[in-house]
N, C-alpha and C positions, 0 to 999 in steps of 0.2 A: 336448511342445512347447518349445522354449528361451523362455527370457526376450525376446530380439529377435522371435521367431517372434508371440508372446500381443501385444504391446505394438504389433506391424505390425497384427494382428487387430483390435486393439480401437479403432486410428484409424479402421480402414476404417470399422467397426462406427457408429465418432462422423460420418462421414462420411455413411454413409447417414441415420442419424437424423437428422442436420441438415435433410440433402436433404429427407425425409421433412417434414418439420415447417416447412420454407421458406414454404409459404403458408399457414401457420395466423392467423387474423389477431390482432392486438394482444390482445384482448380472452381469447383463447384464450390466449397466454400470460400474461396477467396469472392467469388463473384457476389454470393450472398451478405460479403460482408460490405463491396462497394454500394451495394443496395441498400443498406439500412444506412450506409453514409448518405447518399441522395435522399432517403426516406426520411432521414432527420433534419436535413434542409431544408427539404420543403413541407417540414412541420416546424420551423423554426418560430413564426408568430405563435401558432397554440401551445408551443413550450414554453415560450417567452412571455407570456399572458399566465398560464399558469403557475412558473415560476413567481413572476409579481405575486399571486394570489398567497402562496407562501410564503413571503418576504412580508406582505403586509398580517398575516399570522403573526409571524416571527417577531413582528417589531411591536405589536400587539403586547405580544408575551415578553416583553423586554430583554430579550436573546441578547448577550454579548458580542461585541462586534468582530472577533475573532468567528461567532458561529454563524453572524450574517454574510461573512467574506466568504465559509463552505457552502453555504446554500444560495451565493446570489447567482444566477446566469445573465450572460448578457450576452450580443451576436458576435463579441469576439471569442467570448468561452465558449459558447457552441461551434464556433468556427474550428477552436480548438478539438473541442471533443468529436466532430466529423473528421476532423484530419487522423486524431487517433486511429479513429476506426478502419481509414485507409493505410495509415501505414501497417496493423494489423492484418490487413487486407494483404498487403505486399510482403509479408515474411514468408518466410518458409514455412513449411507445414511439418509439425513436429510429429504427428502420427505416421506410423510404420517405419519409423526410423532405425536402424539397426544399433543399437548402441554398441553393442560385442557380438563378436561370433566366434564360434571356435568349433573344433572338432575334437569330440570324447574320444579316448582311447579305445572304445565300444565301435568306434566308426560313426554315430550318430554326430548330425551337425547339431548345434545348439546355439539358438539367436537371441537375445534381449531384446524385446522390442517395445516400442513407446506407441501406448495404448491411453484412451480414455480414462477418468476417473469415474463418469456419471454421471449422476446427477448433482450440483452445486446448489447450495443451501447460504445466499449472500444475506447478512445482516445489516443494515446500515444507519445510519441516521441524517445528518443533515451536508449529505454529497451528491449531488444530483449526477454528476460525473461517474460516480462510481456505476450507476444503472449500465450506462452503456457501455462502460470497461470492462464490470463483469459480464455483460451480455458478448461483446466483439470476444474476448479473453476464452468465452464459454464455447461460442462457433469453432475458432481456431484451431481448438485443444480438442475440438469432437466433442466438449463436452453437453449438457444442457442445463438450465439456472433457474433455479425458483426464489428472487428476488424479492426481497420483505424492508422498506425503507422506514424511517420515523413517521412519526406525525407531521412532523415540520415541515419535510420533502414529501410528502405522499403527491401533492397534486404534479409535481415537476415529475417524479417519479411515472405515475402513470401516464403520462403525456410524451415520456420518452418511450416507455416500452411500446404503448400503441403505437410509435413510429418506427419502433424496430419491429415488430410484428407484422409491421405493413412492407415495409423493405424485403423482411425473409419469405414473405407471401409472393413478393414478388418475382423472387428468383429461385421460385419453386421450391421452395425449405417450409417444411412445419413449424409453424408459427410457435407452437408450443414450446418450441426448444426457449423460448425467454418469454417469463413468468411474472405476474406480480398480483397480490389481490388488491380488490379494491379497498380496503380496509385496513388500519392501522391498530386494530385491536390487539393486545400485547399476549392472547392468547395462541395468534398464531404464530407466534414466537416461541412458546413454550410445546406446539405443538411440530416446529421443526429440530427442536433440540429432541425433540423422542426419539427423532430418526423415520418417521412417518413409516412403521413397518417397511421398512429398509428398503422404502423406495429412493431416502436421500443419503446418499454416500460421503459429505461432507461439508462441516458448514465452517464458513469464514464470518467472520465478526468484522465489520468497518464501523469503528465510534468509541466513542472514550470510555474510559475505567470500567463506569459501572458495568456498560454492552459487553463488555470484553469478559468482563469478571461474572456475570453470569451465565455466560454462553461457558464459558470454562468450567463452572460449577455444578451446570445443570446439562451439557451435551451429553446424549449415549452412544454418538456416532464422532467422530474422529475433528478434530478441531484447525485448522488453521487460521492463528492469529498473531498477534501481537502487544507488547505491552506498550505503555506510555514511551514518544517519542523523545527522551531524555538525552540530549544531543553534547556530546563536549567538545572545548576545542583545547587543547593543548600548544601554550603557547613557549618555543625555545628562544634563547638569545641568540640562535643563528638566524633567525628568520630576518626576511626581507622585510623592513617595517611599514612599507607603502600597500605592499603586498598583502600582508598578516591584517593592515586594516581594511583593504577592500575587501577580502574573504571574511573577516569577522563580521562587518555591516552587512554584505548579502546575505550567509547565512542568518543571521538573527533578524534580519528587519525585510528580506524581499516580501514573505509572508508568514507575519507571525503566527498564525493559528494551523498552520501545518505541521507534521510530526517529523519532519525532517529539520526545523528549524531549529538553529542553535541555542539552549539554554542553559550551559553553564562554562564561564569561560576559566581556563587554569593556567594562571602564568607563572613561570618558571622565577624562580625569585632573584637570579642571575639578568631577570628582562623587567623587572619592576621599573628598572630606573629609565632602562633603555627602550622598550615599549607601551607599557603603559600607560601614562599620562596622551599622549596622543589616539591611542587605539580609546581612552575612554572620553575623551573628549569628542571622537568621531562619533560614539555612541550617543553621549548626551546630545550633542548639540541636532543630532536625527532623533531624539525623540524617546531613547530609549533609558527605561531606570535601571538602574546600576546599584545591586547589593551587594555588598564587598564586604570582605574580611580586613577586620582593622589594618592591618599593612598597607592594600590597596586602597583604603579611605585615608591614608595618611598621604600618601601621594595623588589623589584626586579627592578633594574633597565634598564633592559635590554627589557623590556615592553617598549611598544610605546603609546604613548597618545589614548586616546578612544575619539573618537567623537560620537555627539549626534546622528548619523546615524548609529552607531554601534550596538546599544541598537536595538533589533527586527529585526537584518537582519540575514538573512542564507547566511552564505560563501560559505558554500560549496568547502570548501578548509580548508587548514593546518591553520586556522585562528580563534582565538577564541576571544570573549569579554568577560572581567571579570570588576569586581566592588565589592565594599565592600557593606553590606546591614545591617541596625540595627537587629539584630533578625531574627526570622520565620517570624514575622510581615512586616516586608523590603522585605526579600524575597518574598513571595505571594505576596504583592503591587508590585514588579517588575515584577513578571510573572503577573498577570492581566493584568497588559498596555500592555504589549511589547510580549507576548507569541500569540501564536497560534493555542492553543487548542491540539497540538498534542502530544508532552510527556516528562516529565519534572519530575525530579529527588530531591532527599533529601537522603544527603551523613551523619549519624549520627549514633551515639550509643544509644541514647536516646530514651525510645520506645516510649516515650509519644511527644518525636518532628515529630518524626517518622508517629507516627497516623494522629497528628494535619497535619502535611503536605498533609499526604493523603487523608486527609478528606476536607481541605480549596483548593486545587488547584484544578482548573474544567477540566483540561484537557482527553484527551481520553484515555491516560496511565498515570496512577504516578509508579513511580517505588521509591522503596527504597533499597539502598547499594546494586544496580547493576547496568551495563551500560545500558544506554539508547540504544543499539542495541539489546535488547531483545524485543525492541517495533516493532515487527514483525510476520508476520503469520506461518512462517515457525517454529518460535521459540513458538508459542502458542500450535503449533502442529496443526493446518489448513491444514500442506504441502503447502501449497503458502498462497498468499494476492491478492486481486485484486485492494488493494490501503489502505490506512488508511483513514478513514473519521473522519472527525473533527467535521462534526455537530451534531447536539444531536435531530435528528428525523433517524428513520428505523434503523441506524446502526452506531457503532461508534467504532474507533480504528481499529485494522488488519479486516480485511473484507473477509471472507472463505468462505466455500460452502453456510454454516449454515444462514452465512447473506446475502446469494444472494438468500434467498426464503422468500414469505409474505408468510400468513395464509387465509385460506378460514374456515366458519361456516358449519359443516355438522349435521344437525338436524335429529333425527331419533325419529317417533311417531307409535304407534300401534293406529291410528284412531281418538286421538286428532282432534276436533275443537276446536276454540275459539269465545267464547260469544261475 
């Protein structure tokens, strides 16, 4: 069987499984998700052993530290993944929700009702947690999912999918709701991007710029994806200095390899003398390299000179770009030019400045006085996310179960005819 034939067969099985599960009540979907969490915990030794093999290969291939951090699973992280599945299980079910209802002049009643999208294709690289997150969100939203991990995380993904399928079967659900090929052949991705003869309804890339660019360029079906996580913070002189320092350190260094990590710090010219030295010193002491413009280097000599390529760059490392801006207008102009529409932050005590920033910056998530780390489906109460969407259509920001639905119109009458 060719890779293309395998992909088509798996998508067809996913469609059949989704249709078989379509009329199962919300309580059964919740029970199935709880069963999946139990199955993953029962398989923890096998999952961690598979991940250890992936880690060994990644180290042999000289993958960078940020990559290894995204790939690595341990008991704590696996416990967090199972906890996220249980949180999704406890959520209100989005399916069948009446978004809006009204009576038309003809007397018919019209309802806009939330429904699944269909079969989701999720293509990802070195994030084993995406396997469980995508599966759980698909089940909660009534979709099926065809997963395809990168070669670096293949063993981890296969071990997780095996446990997830056992959990579904134990709950009386079709296991083919969640599938993953046992190959990392790139031709499988190409087959998914073709739409698989109408069997795949949406493709979601989770990975680096090259993957997202390929998916957006080649996909023959709708794409739900995001660009780089080029997250900015604008520091206004009214910001509390200790609070600003703590937030910046957390946003930049909590996990440097994630898409919501802070990458660029914009210092209001009026805050250079009052705020910048203590923040720069804290970043430097924590091991963060600062690439700054001339004005900021003058106030903190340990910073290195920033290049033009540092603006709009996603470092995914303990590196931050920093520059002076002239007020809120200068900050929003920089973000408009170099931002990726992901997450941007204002640090200010002045409520007027906060609201002006939040209303002006056109990103999927805008934050006042809190870490960019909160731009996350788990922190939003979604249990997990299938990604952070930066486009303006269908879904934007963290994508949870509700965002993985569409809607249809249900019209009810009692004999009306149209003239």
